[in-house]
MINUDO-982338 format. One record per residue: residue number from 1; x, y, z of N, C-alpha, C in turn. Coordinates in steps of 0.001 Angstrom, whole numbers, always signed. Layout:
<pts>
[NUM,[X,Y,Z],[X,Y,Z],[X,Y,Z]] ...
</pts>
This chain:
<pts>
[1,[+21385,+31585,-48784],[+22835,+31425,-48704],[+23374,+31015,-50079]] [2,[+24421,+31663,-50519],[+25041,+31343,-51800],[+26152,+30337,-51570]] [3,[+26049,+29208,-52259],[+27066,+28172,-52141],[+28306,+28588,-52921]] [4,[+29476,+28365,-52334],[+30716,+28782,-52987],[+31046,+27868,-54162]] [5,[+31235,+28489,-55310],[+31653,+27793,-56522],[+32932,+28478,-56963]] [6,[+34010,+27716,-57113],[+35309,+28291,-57463],[+35688,+27974,-58897]] [7,[+36510,+28837,-59477],[+37091,+28539,-60778],[+37956,+27301,-60628]] [8,[+37879,+26393,-61571],[+38684,+25186,-61519],[+38021,+24021,-60811]] [9,[+36840,+24226,-60200],[+36118,+23106,-59591],[+35781,+22087,-60673]] [10,[+35890,+20822,-60346],[+35476,+19754,-61263],[+34244,+19113,-60644]] [11,[+33135,+19101,-61396],[+31871,+18573,-60903],[+31358,+17482,-61837]] [12,[+30532,+16603,-61291],[+29848,+15620,-62140],[+28388,+16054,-62233]] [13,[+27743,+15703,-63341],[+26354,+16082,-63570],[+25446,+14865,-63464]] [14,[+24177,+15123,-63252],[+23202,+14041,-63110],[+23040,+13254,-64408]] [15,[+22984,+13974,-65531],[+22863,+13317,-66837],[+24171,+13482,-67588]] [16,[+24608,+12455,-68303],[+25844,+12603,-69086],[+25625,+13493,-70307]] [17,[+26684,+14126,-70754],[+26691,+14915,-71978],[+26554,+13937,-73152]] [18,[+26043,+14361,-74306],[+25918,+13446,-75452],[+27232,+12764,-75855]] [19,[+28372,+13368,-75530],[+29661,+12743,-75855],[+29974,+11584,-74916]] [20,[+29202,+11445,-73830],[+29414,+10361,-72882],[+30065,+10802,-71583]] [21,[+30585,+12019,-71544],[+31259,+12507,-70339],[+30291,+13130,-69353]] [22,[+30591,+13009,-68075],[+29763,+13645,-67056],[+30610,+14482,-66094]] [23,[+31866,+14717,-66437],[+32735,+15572,-65618],[+32932,+16900,-66331]] [24,[+32766,+17985,-65575],[+32851,+19341,-66110],[+33752,+20181,-65221]] [25,[+34451,+21156,-65825],[+35294,+22082,-65085],[+34672,+23469,-65153]] [26,[+34591,+24153,-64000],[+34048,+25510,-63941],[+35090,+26474,-64500]] [27,[+34721,+27263,-65520],[+35656,+28205,-66129],[+35249,+29657,-65915]] [28,[+34027,+29914,-65390],[+33595,+31272,-65086],[+32521,+31190,-64018]] [29,[+32563,+32137,-63070],[+31537,+32192,-62031],[+30934,+33578,-61985]] [30,[+29822,+33689,-61317],[+29093,+34950,-61197],[+27616,+34601,-61101]] [31,[+26755,+35454,-61652],[+25329,+35134,-61696],[+25110,+33913,-62580]] [32,[+25931,+33790,-63636],[+25911,+32624,-64512],[+27193,+31834,-64283]] [33,[+27121,+30530,-64500],[+28278,+29651,-64348],[+28591,+29065,-65720]] [34,[+29848,+29169,-66143],[+30269,+28580,-67413],[+31098,+27351,-67093]] [35,[+30727,+26219,-67723],[+31426,+24964,-67492],[+31886,+24370,-68818]] [36,[+32992,+23610,-68766],[+33557,+22975,-69966],[+33590,+21471,-69734]] [37,[+33103,+20708,-70718],[+33107,+19250,-70643],[+34556,+18765,-70683]] [38,[+34929,+17899,-69757],[+36300,+17392,-69712],[+36567,+16342,-70778]] [39,[+35525,+15821,-71427],[+35697,+14812,-72465],[+35861,+15436,-73845]] [40,[+34934,+16335,-74218],[+34956,+16872,-75587],[+35297,+18355,-75659]] [41,[+35282,+19068,-74541],[+35636,+20482,-74536],[+34478,+21429,-74811]] [42,[+33254,+20915,-74955],[+32078,+21760,-75205],[+31847,+22674,-74007]] [43,[+31507,+23940,-74265],[+31294,+24916,-73201],[+29808,+25228,-73097]] [44,[+29293,+25240,-71868],[+27882,+25525,-71597],[+27812,+26590,-70519]] [45,[+26851,+27527,-70673],[+26647,+28559,-69667],[+25267,+28349,-69046]] [46,[+25218,+28246,-67716],[+23979,+28017,-66984],[+23827,+29076,-65909]] [47,[+22569,+29441,-65594],[+22403,+30325,-64443],[+22708,+29514,-63186]] [48,[+23034,+30196,-62107],[+23504,+29538,-60881],[+22508,+28502,-60365]] [49,[+21231,+28832,-60361],[+20212,+27917,-59845],[+20153,+26630,-60669]] [50,[+20169,+26749,-61986],[+20122,+25567,-62856],[+21386,+24724,-62686]] [51,[+22545,+25395,-62551],[+23807,+24674,-62326],[+23738,+23850,-61041]] [52,[+23248,+24449,-59960],[+23182,+23746,-58680],[+22213,+22566,-58729]] [53,[+21136,+22679,-59515],[+20195,+21566,-59660],[+20786,+20419,-60474]] [54,[+21578,+20745,-61502],[+22068,+19723,-62428],[+23337,+19016,-61974]] [55,[+24084,+19612,-61063],[+25318,+18929,-60656],[+25005,+17849,-59633]] [56,[+25804,+16812,-59685],[+25619,+15699,-58759],[+26584,+15806,-57585]] [57,[+27869,+16000,-57883],[+28871,+16013,-56824],[+30059,+16873,-57222]] [58,[+30740,+17389,-56231],[+31995,+18097,-56426],[+33099,+17051,-56372]] [59,[+33811,+16882,-57475],[+34859,+15857,-57547],[+36211,+16383,-57106]] [60,[+36493,+17651,-57453],[+37783,+18244,-57109],[+37582,+19733,-56906]] [61,[+38107,+20246,-55810],[+37974,+21663,-55482],[+39028,+22466,-56225]] [62,[+38635,+23612,-56772],[+39571,+24512,-57434],[+40466,+25191,-56414]] [63,[+41465,+25953,-56877],[+42379,+26629,-55948],[+41657,+27686,-55119]] [64,[+42225,+27971,-53947],[+41653,+29004,-53078],[+41662,+30341,-53793]] [65,[+40579,+31131,-53609],[+40576,+32459,-54218],[+41637,+33351,-53571]] [66,[+42173,+34261,-54333],[+43214,+35170,-53839],[+42528,+36259,-53005]] [67,[+43008,+36454,-51785],[+42430,+37511,-50942],[+43171,+38818,-51222]] [68,[+42450,+39939,-51231],[+43111,+41214,-51501],[+44045,+41622,-50365]] [69,[+45068,+42352,-50711],[+46009,+42844,-49710],[+45367,+43963,-48899]] [70,[+45694,+44052,-47603],[+45124,+45141,-46789],[+45565,+46496,-47355]] [71,[+44611,+47402,-47471],[+44914,+48738,-47973],[+44933,+48825,-49486]] [72,[+44584,+47763,-50180],[+44565,+47777,-51637],[+43350,+48571,-52111]] [73,[+43540,+49664,-52848],[+42407,+50507,-53256],[+41481,+49840,-54268]] [74,[+41929,+48784,-54958],[+41079,+48132,-55955],[+40129,+47127,-55335]] [75,[+40260,+46860,-54042],[+39403,+45859,-53377],[+38087,+46437,-52960]] 
</pts>
């Protein structure tokens, strides 16, 4: 089962970043997850499995994903 990770989620990590911050915002999802440190702005890209192992808790849920309109050919 794939756990839902949304753009804009704010998560805490098990170990703090060298800048001292442990809160990160998800800026890209897919097979890899890109996160940005909320303290210094450093961006890190992790594969999904490593991301799920390193995060401690979901602090704030990102906005709901937009559902496609019925009959939309791009969906």
